[in-house]
DOTORLUM-161116 format. One record per residue (C-alpha): y, x, z; residue number from 0. Coordinates in steps of 0.05 Angstrom, whole numbers. Layout:
N
+--------+--------+--------+-----+
|      Y |      X |      Z | num |
+--------+--------+--------+-----+
|      Y |      X |      Z | NUM |
...
+--------+--------+--------+-----+
//
This chain:
390
+--------+--------+--------+-----+
|      Y |      X |      Z | num |
+--------+--------+--------+-----+
|   2288 |   1766 |   1214 |   0 |
|   2225 |   1763 |   1257 |   1 |
|   2196 |   1693 |   1262 |   2 |
|   2180 |   1706 |   1335 |   3 |
|   2252 |   1727 |   1349 |   4 |
|   2279 |   1666 |   1314 |   5 |
|   2235 |   1619 |   1355 |   6 |
|   2252 |   1656 |   1419 |   7 |
|   2326 |   1646 |   1404 |   8 |
|   2315 |   1572 |   1391 |   9 |
|   2280 |   1565 |   1458 |  10 |
|   2333 |   1604 |   1496 |  11 |
|   2388 |   1561 |   1467 |  12 |
|   2356 |   1499 |   1500 |  13 |
|   2379 |   1494 |   1572 |  14 |
|   2315 |   1481 |   1611 |  15 |
|   2330 |   1494 |   1684 |  16 |
|   2270 |   1473 |   1725 |  17 |
|   2243 |   1419 |   1722 |  18 |
|   2279 |   1401 |   1657 |  19 |
|   2241 |   1421 |   1594 |  20 |
|   2305 |   1416 |   1554 |  21 |
|   2269 |   1397 |   1490 |  22 |
|   2228 |   1461 |   1486 |  23 |
|   2160 |   1427 |   1485 |  24 |
|   2177 |   1378 |   1429 |  25 |
|   2202 |   1436 |   1387 |  26 |
|   2138 |   1475 |   1400 |  27 |
|   2096 |   1413 |   1390 |  28 |
|   2122 |   1405 |   1319 |  29 |
|   2100 |   1477 |   1302 |  30 |
|   2032 |   1467 |   1334 |  31 |
|   2019 |   1399 |   1303 |  32 |
|   2031 |   1430 |   1234 |  33 |
|   1974 |   1478 |   1250 |  34 |
|   1926 |   1422 |   1268 |  35 |
|   1934 |   1423 |   1343 |  36 |
|   1922 |   1357 |   1380 |  37 |
|   1980 |   1346 |   1428 |  38 |
|   1978 |   1313 |   1495 |  39 |
|   2039 |   1305 |   1540 |  40 |
|   2025 |   1297 |   1614 |  41 |
|   2084 |   1277 |   1657 |  42 |
|   2084 |   1280 |   1733 |  43 |
|   2130 |   1276 |   1792 |  44 |
|   2184 |   1228 |   1816 |  45 |
|   2238 |   1203 |   1768 |  46 |
|   2290 |   1251 |   1796 |  47 |
|   2244 |   1311 |   1788 |  48 |
|   2203 |   1291 |   1727 |  49 |
|   2159 |   1347 |   1701 |  50 |
|   2135 |   1352 |   1629 |  51 |
|   2069 |   1387 |   1612 |  52 |
|   2040 |   1399 |   1543 |  53 |
|   1966 |   1410 |   1529 |  54 |
|   1954 |   1428 |   1457 |  55 |
|   1884 |   1441 |   1428 |  56 |
|   1857 |   1462 |   1360 |  57 |
|   1782 |   1457 |   1361 |  58 |
|   1741 |   1511 |   1327 |  59 |
|   1677 |   1503 |   1286 |  60 |
|   1613 |   1483 |   1322 |  61 |
|   1598 |   1503 |   1394 |  62 |
|   1656 |   1550 |   1409 |  63 |
|   1693 |   1582 |   1466 |  64 |
|   1765 |   1565 |   1483 |  65 |
|   1823 |   1614 |   1490 |  66 |
|   1884 |   1583 |   1523 |  67 |
|   1954 |   1612 |   1525 |  68 |
|   1992 |   1587 |   1586 |  69 |
|   2065 |   1590 |   1604 |  70 |
|   2127 |   1554 |   1627 |  71 |
|   2187 |   1528 |   1589 |  72 |
|   2230 |   1520 |   1651 |  73 |
|   2276 |   1575 |   1675 |  74 |
|   2311 |   1591 |   1740 |  75 |
|   2385 |   1571 |   1749 |  76 |
|   2434 |   1618 |   1715 |  77 |
|   2475 |   1635 |   1775 |  78 |
|   2550 |   1642 |   1764 |  79 |
|   2560 |   1635 |   1688 |  80 |
|   2624 |   1675 |   1691 |  81 |
|   2584 |   1736 |   1714 |  82 |
|   2543 |   1737 |   1650 |  83 |
|   2568 |   1781 |   1594 |  84 |
|   2551 |   1726 |   1545 |  85 |
|   2532 |   1653 |   1558 |  86 |
|   2461 |   1648 |   1587 |  87 |
|   2441 |   1595 |   1537 |  88 |
|   2472 |   1627 |   1476 |  89 |
|   2422 |   1680 |   1453 |  90 |
|   2461 |   1743 |   1441 |  91 |
|   2444 |   1813 |   1414 |  92 |
|   2473 |   1877 |   1445 |  93 |
|   2447 |   1948 |   1441 |  94 |
|   2379 |   1928 |   1414 |  95 |
|   2368 |   1874 |   1467 |  96 |
|   2364 |   1798 |   1465 |  97 |
|   2403 |   1767 |   1522 |  98 |
|   2395 |   1698 |   1551 |  99 |
|   2363 |   1660 |   1608 | 100 |
|   2288 |   1659 |   1595 | 101 |
|   2290 |   1717 |   1546 | 102 |
|   2240 |   1754 |   1589 | 103 |
|   2213 |   1699 |   1635 | 104 |
|   2183 |   1672 |   1592 | 105 |
|   2208 |   1640 |   1527 | 106 |
|   2194 |   1701 |   1485 | 107 |
|   2122 |   1702 |   1507 | 108 |
|   2115 |   1629 |   1487 | 109 |
|   2146 |   1642 |   1419 | 110 |
|   2097 |   1700 |   1411 | 111 |
|   2039 |   1654 |   1429 | 112 |
|   2057 |   1605 |   1375 | 113 |
|   2071 |   1655 |   1320 | 114 |
|   2007 |   1693 |   1337 | 115 |
|   1968 |   1629 |   1327 | 116 |
|   2004 |   1615 |   1262 | 117 |
|   1988 |   1684 |   1234 | 118 |
|   1916 |   1681 |   1257 | 119 |
|   1903 |   1612 |   1227 | 120 |
|   1936 |   1633 |   1161 | 121 |
|   1880 |   1684 |   1151 | 122 |
|   1825 |   1647 |   1189 | 123 |
|   1837 |   1573 |   1177 | 124 |
|   1768 |   1552 |   1204 | 125 |
|   1754 |   1597 |   1264 | 126 |
|   1698 |   1589 |   1313 | 127 |
|   1746 |   1600 |   1370 | 128 |
|   1782 |   1539 |   1399 | 129 |
|   1855 |   1553 |   1412 | 130 |
|   1897 |   1518 |   1464 | 131 |
|   1966 |   1522 |   1496 | 132 |
|   1983 |   1498 |   1566 | 133 |
|   2058 |   1493 |   1578 | 134 |
|   2095 |   1465 |   1638 | 135 |
|   2167 |   1455 |   1661 | 136 |
|   2149 |   1464 |   1735 | 137 |
|   2132 |   1537 |   1745 | 138 |
|   2199 |   1559 |   1772 | 139 |
|   2203 |   1498 |   1817 | 140 |
|   2154 |   1472 |   1870 | 141 |
|   2095 |   1480 |   1824 | 142 |
|   2062 |   1416 |   1846 | 143 |
|   2070 |   1373 |   1783 | 144 |
|   2058 |   1426 |   1730 | 145 |
|   1999 |   1470 |   1712 | 146 |
|   1959 |   1446 |   1772 | 147 |
|   1963 |   1374 |   1746 | 148 |
|   1938 |   1395 |   1677 | 149 |
|   1882 |   1436 |   1707 | 150 |
|   1860 |   1378 |   1751 | 151 |
|   1861 |   1332 |   1690 | 152 |
|   1819 |   1380 |   1649 | 153 |
|   1769 |   1389 |   1706 | 154 |
|   1762 |   1314 |   1714 | 155 |
|   1747 |   1307 |   1640 | 156 |
|   1699 |   1366 |   1639 | 157 |
|   1741 |   1405 |   1590 | 158 |
|   1727 |   1479 |   1596 | 159 |
|   1772 |   1540 |   1585 | 160 |
|   1734 |   1605 |   1575 | 161 |
|   1792 |   1653 |   1569 | 162 |
|   1865 |   1646 |   1588 | 163 |
|   1926 |   1691 |   1577 | 164 |
|   1987 |   1674 |   1619 | 165 |
|   2051 |   1702 |   1587 | 166 |
|   2085 |   1724 |   1652 | 167 |
|   2126 |   1788 |   1646 | 168 |
|   2077 |   1839 |   1672 | 169 |
|   2099 |   1903 |   1637 | 170 |
|   2136 |   1957 |   1676 | 171 |
|   2166 |   2007 |   1627 | 172 |
|   2135 |   1991 |   1559 | 173 |
|   2108 |   1926 |   1532 | 174 |
|   2034 |   1925 |   1546 | 175 |
|   2032 |   1981 |   1597 | 176 |
|   2006 |   1934 |   1652 | 177 |
|   1966 |   1870 |   1654 | 178 |
|   1949 |   1829 |   1716 | 179 |
|   1875 |   1815 |   1722 | 180 |
|   1883 |   1781 |   1789 | 181 |
|   1932 |   1762 |   1843 | 182 |
|   1933 |   1762 |   1918 | 183 |
|   1929 |   1696 |   1956 | 184 |
|   1989 |   1670 |   1994 | 185 |
|   1988 |   1632 |   2059 | 186 |
|   2048 |   1615 |   2103 | 187 |
|   2051 |   1596 |   2176 | 188 |
|   2105 |   1561 |   2217 | 189 |
|   2097 |   1580 |   2290 | 190 |
|   2135 |   1543 |   2345 | 191 |
|   2134 |   1576 |   2413 | 192 |
|   2157 |   1531 |   2469 | 193 |
|   2194 |   1554 |   2531 | 194 |
|   2243 |   1521 |   2579 | 195 |
|   2317 |   1521 |   2563 | 196 |
|   2364 |   1542 |   2619 | 197 |
|   2426 |   1580 |   2641 | 198 |
|   2422 |   1654 |   2624 | 199 |
|   2446 |   1672 |   2694 | 200 |
|   2386 |   1635 |   2725 | 201 |
|   2326 |   1661 |   2687 | 202 |
|   2278 |   1641 |   2744 | 203 |
|   2294 |   1568 |   2726 | 204 |
|   2277 |   1576 |   2652 | 205 |
|   2224 |   1607 |   2608 | 206 |
|   2247 |   1648 |   2548 | 207 |
|   2202 |   1635 |   2487 | 208 |
|   2227 |   1698 |   2452 | 209 |
|   2206 |   1741 |   2511 | 210 |
|   2139 |   1704 |   2515 | 211 |
|   2125 |   1716 |   2441 | 212 |
|   2146 |   1789 |   2440 | 213 |
|   2079 |   1819 |   2464 | 214 |
|   2041 |   1777 |   2413 | 215 |
|   2089 |   1798 |   2359 | 216 |
|   2076 |   1871 |   2377 | 217 |
|   2001 |   1860 |   2370 | 218 |
|   2009 |   1826 |   2302 | 219 |
|   2055 |   1881 |   2277 | 220 |
|   2005 |   1933 |   2302 | 221 |
|   1948 |   1900 |   2263 | 222 |
|   1992 |   1899 |   2201 | 223 |
|   2016 |   1970 |   2208 | 224 |
|   1945 |   1996 |   2216 | 225 |
|   1920 |   1957 |   2155 | 226 |
|   1875 |   1919 |   2203 | 227 |
|   1872 |   1852 |   2167 | 228 |
|   1828 |   1884 |   2114 | 229 |
|   1824 |   1949 |   2075 | 230 |
|   1832 |   1917 |   2006 | 231 |
|   1785 |   1941 |   1951 | 232 |
|   1785 |   1974 |   1883 | 233 |
|   1829 |   1919 |   1855 | 234 |
|   1870 |   1894 |   1914 | 235 |
|   1919 |   1925 |   1964 | 236 |
|   1904 |   1912 |   2038 | 237 |
|   1925 |   1845 |   2063 | 238 |
|   1997 |   1843 |   2088 | 239 |
|   2030 |   1799 |   2142 | 240 |
|   2106 |   1792 |   2143 | 241 |
|   2156 |   1750 |   2182 | 242 |
|   2207 |   1717 |   2137 | 243 |
|   2249 |   1678 |   2187 | 244 |
|   2259 |   1678 |   2263 | 245 |
|   2301 |   1622 |   2293 | 246 |
|   2319 |   1612 |   2366 | 247 |
|   2377 |   1595 |   2410 | 248 |
|   2434 |   1545 |   2411 | 249 |
|   2488 |   1591 |   2386 | 250 |
|   2517 |   1598 |   2456 | 251 |
|   2515 |   1665 |   2491 | 252 |
|   2497 |   1638 |   2559 | 253 |
|   2436 |   1593 |   2543 | 254 |
|   2363 |   1614 |   2545 | 255 |
|   2331 |   1580 |   2485 | 256 |
|   2278 |   1527 |   2493 | 257 |
|   2239 |   1543 |   2430 | 258 |
|   2229 |   1598 |   2380 | 259 |
|   2208 |   1583 |   2309 | 260 |
|   2177 |   1638 |   2267 | 261 |
|   2160 |   1633 |   2193 | 262 |
|   2111 |   1684 |   2167 | 263 |
|   2068 |   1696 |   2106 | 264 |
|   2003 |   1730 |   2087 | 265 |
|   1991 |   1761 |   2019 | 266 |
|   1916 |   1770 |   2022 | 267 |
|   1861 |   1802 |   1983 | 268 |
|   1792 |   1777 |   1966 | 269 |
|   1767 |   1816 |   2027 | 270 |
|   1797 |   1762 |   2072 | 271 |
|   1792 |   1687 |   2074 | 272 |
|   1840 |   1632 |   2096 | 273 |
|   1794 |   1618 |   2155 | 274 |
|   1787 |   1690 |   2178 | 275 |
|   1862 |   1703 |   2178 | 276 |
|   1878 |   1638 |   2214 | 277 |
|   1826 |   1653 |   2267 | 278 |
|   1853 |   1723 |   2280 | 279 |
|   1925 |   1699 |   2288 | 280 |
|   1902 |   1642 |   2333 | 281 |
|   1863 |   1692 |   2376 | 282 |
|   1924 |   1737 |   2386 | 283 |
|   1968 |   1678 |   2406 | 284 |
|   1916 |   1650 |   2453 | 285 |
|   1906 |   1718 |   2486 | 286 |
|   1978 |   1717 |   2508 | 287 |
|   1975 |   1647 |   2537 | 288 |
|   2031 |   1620 |   2494 | 289 |
|   2051 |   1547 |   2492 | 290 |
|   2055 |   1538 |   2416 | 291 |
|   2040 |   1497 |   2354 | 292 |
|   2022 |   1529 |   2288 | 293 |
|   2024 |   1495 |   2219 | 294 |
|   1992 |   1529 |   2159 | 295 |
|   2007 |   1523 |   2084 | 296 |
|   1960 |   1554 |   2033 | 297 |
|   2000 |   1569 |   1970 | 298 |
|   1943 |   1598 |   1930 | 299 |
|   1877 |   1634 |   1937 | 300 |
|   1865 |   1704 |   1910 | 301 |
|   1830 |   1711 |   1844 | 302 |
|   1802 |   1768 |   1803 | 303 |
|   1780 |   1775 |   1731 | 304 |
|   1730 |   1832 |   1729 | 305 |
|   1731 |   1876 |   1667 | 306 |
|   1692 |   1838 |   1614 | 307 |
|   1702 |   1802 |   1548 | 308 |
|   1775 |   1782 |   1558 | 309 |
|   1800 |   1844 |   1594 | 310 |
|   1765 |   1891 |   1544 | 311 |
|   1791 |   1852 |   1484 | 312 |
|   1863 |   1854 |   1510 | 313 |
|   1857 |   1928 |   1526 | 314 |
|   1833 |   1941 |   1455 | 315 |
|   1890 |   1899 |   1426 | 316 |
|   1942 |   1937 |   1467 | 317 |
|   1913 |   2004 |   1448 | 318 |
|   1911 |   1986 |   1374 | 319 |
|   1983 |   1961 |   1374 | 320 |
|   2017 |   2011 |   1420 | 321 |
|   1969 |   2070 |   1429 | 322 |
|   1972 |   2059 |   1504 | 323 |
|   1915 |   2051 |   1553 | 324 |
|   1939 |   1994 |   1596 | 325 |
|   1936 |   1991 |   1672 | 326 |
|   1900 |   1935 |   1709 | 327 |
|   1938 |   1909 |   1769 | 328 |
|   1937 |   1853 |   1820 | 329 |
|   2006 |   1869 |   1850 | 330 |
|   2066 |   1824 |   1854 | 331 |
|   2076 |   1752 |   1872 | 332 |
|   2039 |   1689 |   1852 | 333 |
|   2038 |   1654 |   1785 | 334 |
|   2006 |   1592 |   1754 | 335 |
|   1945 |   1634 |   1740 | 336 |
|   1922 |   1616 |   1810 | 337 |
|   1912 |   1544 |   1787 | 338 |
|   1880 |   1563 |   1721 | 339 |
|   1831 |   1610 |   1755 | 340 |
|   1798 |   1549 |   1788 | 341 |
|   1775 |   1523 |   1719 | 342 |
|   1771 |   1588 |   1680 | 343 |
|   1732 |   1650 |   1701 | 344 |
|   1770 |   1699 |   1657 | 345 |
|   1846 |   1696 |   1667 | 346 |
|   1896 |   1752 |   1656 | 347 |
|   1972 |   1756 |   1653 | 348 |
|   2006 |   1796 |   1599 | 349 |
|   2079 |   1794 |   1578 | 350 |
|   2143 |   1835 |   1568 | 351 |
|   2177 |   1885 |   1614 | 352 |
|   2198 |   1848 |   1678 | 353 |
|   2258 |   1889 |   1701 | 354 |
|   2311 |   1836 |   1686 | 355 |
|   2275 |   1771 |   1705 | 356 |
|   2316 |   1721 |   1745 | 357 |
|   2377 |   1767 |   1740 | 358 |
|   2446 |   1759 |   1711 | 359 |
|   2443 |   1782 |   1638 | 360 |
|   2368 |   1773 |   1632 | 361 |
|   2343 |   1807 |   1569 | 362 |
|   2285 |   1834 |   1528 | 363 |
|   2284 |   1893 |   1481 | 364 |
|   2282 |   1866 |   1410 | 365 |
|   2234 |   1922 |   1391 | 366 |
|   2183 |   1894 |   1440 | 367 |
|   2181 |   1824 |   1412 | 368 |
|   2137 |   1832 |   1351 | 369 |
|   2089 |   1881 |   1385 | 370 |
|   2078 |   1829 |   1439 | 371 |
|   2062 |   1777 |   1386 | 372 |
|   2016 |   1826 |   1352 | 373 |
|   1978 |   1840 |   1417 | 374 |
|   1966 |   1766 |   1425 | 375 |
|   1944 |   1759 |   1353 | 376 |
|   1898 |   1819 |   1358 | 377 |
|   1867 |   1789 |   1420 | 378 |
|   1853 |   1724 |   1384 | 379 |
|   1822 |   1764 |   1327 | 380 |
|   1780 |   1806 |   1375 | 381 |
|   1752 |   1745 |   1411 | 382 |
|   1737 |   1712 |   1344 | 383 |
|   1700 |   1774 |   1322 | 384 |
|   1659 |   1774 |   1386 | 385 |
|   1639 |   1701 |   1372 | 386 |
|   1621 |   1717 |   1300 | 387 |
|   1578 |   1775 |   1322 | 388 |
|   1542 |   1737 |   1377 | 389 |
+--------+--------+--------+-----+
//
């Protein structure tokens, strides 16, 4: 049986619902230590939400560059176990697929990282390339005690990462058909519009905050519909603004509400900045004379890895393994790559087909497992060859 498949099954069998690592990192650490990796466990967070992070490094010969593989050992909750065809933490094979929570997101990618390193080091025991793994148990949770903590620690110590591959499931139909070479930024706002509560039969004695906000809402929607925040660029879609929640009223049918609370979110390209978007929203609200407060939360800045050493090497690896020319994309949500991009200029995401992630009966095609490992190994080999030729 495939060594990558066996390791993926071992990881899936360990319940590791965020923020619990479930023993995944010690298991992986044993494999990595046997290869000569130096292991460092970094814990963070309160006792009731303790996060485990593993930073493993195997230093290459002389002045080398570092390739890091990054991922998360935590998984989302299973949902109702009785709705699964087989137990979510009992890896099961049906119809050429491996089922289990984390099969796709992203324990198979992590298994492929490790076996790719094992195979590479078996043929190149003294490489110039430094290899590293950054693993966290806080990607599916708040994300405040995981990868960001490790990145801050490395930055404080002056440890550099030159290339990073995050094993998020990025493929659409076939393993390797899409990689993410960037992600949009995310910024949320909580807007509270104040009015005056009163009896619905006496509107002249009250001020309805929903009515007051409606013209401003129309302006914001019009900007969004016209693509007016920015036009995007060759790598990014135009910036999008969306309301996620709108709360107002007491629940009674005869009371004008005193406040309206609106939650919204920007997914923004590199053509916009946090400051420019905040200023434009503020200007619209001010123009309508609203009595309001607005609190902002920046979840992550946009980042982009231009085609270069890492992108080209990964594209070559995918082509050699699958015969496909892969697509570059910055679509989708956020990932821990947003933290890594602050300390590493070349970051991409590459992993299995993402159709079943977070779903009941999450699965991965068994036929995709070894090709994914081979793509990772070919990438290591390609970067090593670039170093040797330099």
